[in-house]
C-alpha positions in Angstrom: -6.6 62.3 122.6 -4.2 63.0 125.6 -6.1 63.9 128.5 -6.1 67.6 129.8 -4.7 68.7 132.8 -7.7 69.7 134.9 -9.1 66.3 134.2 -5.9 64.5 135.3 -5.8 66.9 138.5 -9.4 65.6 139.1 -8.5 62.4 138.8 -5.1 62.2 140.7 -6.0 64.2 143.5 -3.0 66.5 143.3 -3.4 70.1 143.6 -2.1 73.2 141.4 -0.1 72.6 138.4 0.6 69.2 136.9 4.2 68.3 135.3 6.0 65.3 135.0 8.0 65.5 138.4 4.4 65.5 140.4 3.2 62.6 138.1 6.1 60.6 138.8 5.9 61.3 142.6 2.1 60.2 142.6 2.9 57.1 141.0 5.7 56.1 143.4 3.5 57.3 146.3 0.8 54.9 144.5 2.9 51.8 144.0 4.5 52.1 147.7 1.0 52.1 149.4 -0.2 49.1 147.0 2.9 46.8 147.9 3.5 48.1 151.5 1.9 45.2 153.3 3.8 42.4 151.0 7.2 44.2 151.3 7.1 44.3 155.3 6.0 40.5 155.2 8.7 39.8 152.8 11.2 42.0 155.0 10.1 40.1 158.4 10.6 36.8 156.6 14.0 37.3 155.2 15.4 38.6 158.4 13.8 36.3 160.7 16.4 33.8 162.2 13.8 31.4 163.3 12.6 30.5 159.7 14.9 28.1 157.5 17.5 29.4 155.6 16.0 28.5 152.0 12.4 30.2 152.8 14.6 33.5 154.2 16.4 33.2 150.8 13.5 32.6 148.7 11.8 35.6 150.4 15.0 37.8 149.9 15.0 37.1 146.1 11.4 38.0 145.6 12.0 41.2 147.8 14.6 41.9 145.3 12.7 41.2 142.4 10.1 43.8 143.2 10.1 47.2 141.2 12.0 49.7 142.5 9.2 52.4 143.1 7.8 50.0 146.0 10.4 51.3 148.2 10.2 53.8 150.6 13.5 55.4 149.8 12.1 56.2 146.7 9.7 58.8 147.5 10.9 62.4 147.8 8.9 65.2 149.8 7.6 67.2 146.7 5.5 70.3 146.6 2.3 69.3 145.2 1.5 72.9 144.4 4.8 73.3 142.4 6.6 70.5 141.9 9.8 71.8 143.9 11.9 69.1 145.7 13.8 71.6 148.0 12.1 73.5 150.9 9.1 71.7 151.5 7.0 71.5 154.8 6.5 67.9 155.4 3.3 68.7 157.3 1.7 70.5 154.4 3.7 69.0 151.6 4.0 72.5 150.1 7.3 74.6 149.0 8.2 77.4 151.1 7.1 79.9 148.7 3.7 78.2 147.9 3.1 77.9 151.6 3.6 81.6 152.3 1.2 82.6 149.4 -1.5 80.3 150.7 -1.2 81.2 154.4 -1.3 84.6 153.4 -4.4 84.1 151.6 -6.1 82.0 154.2 -6.1 78.8 152.2 -4.5 77.1 155.1 -6.6 76.7 158.2 -5.2 77.4 161.5 -2.0 79.2 160.0 -1.6 83.0 160.2 0.9 85.3 159.9 3.0 86.0 163.3 3.5 89.5 164.5 5.1 90.8 167.5 
């Protein structure tokens, strides 16, 4: 059987609704975090001119052979509540509308509506 959405939410630690975009974004972030150190080491070796050229070439080939989801440029700021890709506040990882709804309900600590 397929896992139910509330079980996925508990296991993936994502908020709100779960759709394909949110799952894909989450898997990209997990893959990046798992391979970040190795990728940085290979990039350092490939760009260091003090290391012999053969080792640099091997490091570059190994870097190119890594899956594309391990690249930091593949990660897109996406709203964790609705899955939107545009109008996302980086600090809260929420879209504009979801941020407004949660702020008015008082779900975001330290945020209140400004009035003057």
